C-alpha positions as CSV (number, residue, x, y, z in Angstrom):
1,M,124.7,105.9,94.9
2,K,124.2,102.7,97.0
3,R,122.9,104.8,99.7
4,N,120.2,106.4,97.7
5,L,119.2,103.1,96.2
6,L,118.6,101.9,99.8
7,V,116.6,104.8,101.0
8,V,114.4,104.4,97.7
9,F,113.9,100.6,98.4
10,L,113.1,101.2,101.9
11,F,110.5,103.9,101.1
12,V,108.9,101.6,98.5
13,A,108.8,98.6,100.8
14,I,107.1,100.5,103.5
15,S,104.6,102.1,101.3
16,V,103.6,98.8,99.6
17,G,103.4,97.0,102.9
18,K,100.8,99.6,104.4
19,A,97.6,98.1,105.5
20,Q,94.5,99.9,104.7
21,N,91.3,99.9,106.7
22,C,88.1,98.3,105.2
23,G,84.8,96.9,106.4
24,F,81.0,97.2,106.0
25,N,77.9,97.4,108.2
26,L,75.1,95.2,107.7
27,L,71.9,97.5,107.1
28,S,69.7,94.9,108.8
29,D,71.0,93.6,112.0
30,S,68.6,90.8,113.2
31,V,68.9,87.4,114.7
32,C,67.0,86.2,111.5
33,L,66.9,88.4,108.4
34,L,64.2,88.3,105.9
35,S,65.6,89.0,102.4
36,P,67.7,90.7,101.4
37,I,71.1,91.1,102.6
38,Q,72.3,94.5,102.5
39,A,75.4,96.1,103.6
40,A,77.4,99.4,103.1
41,A,81.2,99.7,103.0
42,N,82.8,102.0,105.6
43,D,86.2,102.2,104.3
44,T,88.4,104.9,105.7
45,A,90.7,105.3,102.8
46,A,89.9,107.9,100.2
47,N,91.8,106.2,97.3
48,I,89.6,103.0,97.0
49,V,89.5,102.1,93.2
50,E,87.8,98.7,93.5
51,R,85.4,96.8,95.9
52,I,84.2,93.1,95.3
53,W,81.7,91.6,97.5
54,F,81.6,87.9,97.9
55,L,78.5,86.1,99.3
56,S,79.0,82.3,100.4
57,N,76.9,80.0,102.5
58,C,78.6,79.0,105.8
59,S,80.0,75.9,104.3
60,S,82.1,78.3,102.1
61,T,80.1,77.6,98.8
62,L,80.4,80.7,96.8
63,I,76.8,82.1,95.9
64,Y,77.4,85.4,94.4
65,T,80.3,87.7,93.3
66,S,79.6,91.4,92.5
67,P,81.1,93.0,89.3
68,V,84.3,94.6,89.4
69,G,83.8,98.4,90.4
70,L,83.6,100.8,93.3
71,N,80.4,99.0,94.6
72,P,80.1,101.0,98.0
73,N,76.9,99.0,98.8
74,F,75.8,95.2,98.6
75,S,72.4,93.8,98.3
76,N,71.4,90.3,97.4
77,V,68.3,88.2,97.8
78,P,69.5,84.7,98.7
79,L,67.1,82.1,97.1
80,V,67.5,79.5,100.1
81,A,67.0,80.3,103.8
82,G,70.1,79.6,105.7
83,C,73.5,80.8,107.0
84,Y,75.7,83.2,104.9
85,C,79.0,84.9,104.9
86,L,79.7,88.2,103.3
87,L,83.2,89.0,102.3
88,L,84.4,92.6,101.0
89,K,87.7,93.0,99.2
90,T,89.1,96.4,98.7
91,I,91.9,97.6,96.5
92,N,93.3,101.1,96.8
93,S,95.2,103.2,94.0
94,L,98.6,101.8,95.4
95,G,97.6,98.1,94.8
96,D,97.1,97.6,98.5
97,T,94.3,95.1,99.4
98,C,92.1,94.6,102.5
99,A,89.5,92.0,103.3
100,Y,86.8,91.9,105.8
101,Q,84.2,89.0,106.5
102,Q,81.3,88.6,108.7
103,C,79.7,85.2,108.9
104,N,76.6,83.6,110.6
105,I,74.1,85.9,108.7
106,V,71.1,84.0,109.1
107,V,68.4,84.4,106.5
108,C,64.9,83.0,107.2
109,D,61.9,82.0,105.2
């Protein structure tokens, strides 16, 4: 009985600890973007249940958070020109999370 519990414990620990791959591509890649900031998720896992996008300025002040959902794409028009960071957090059906951030996205007037 103890041996079976140990095997089950090891299996669960390995499954929960798996990292998933996540990321996004900016749809406009320029030194100085004219609004909007647009991105598309490029997750490799098929079992994504939630994506949340966070836009902040380069001083880490949160500007925008997307609604909870699958959200495969991001689009936002910042009201102020400047430097921004975009963070994508994904969650799969096992509860594993992954985050990917890209900073120094410069929006011009």
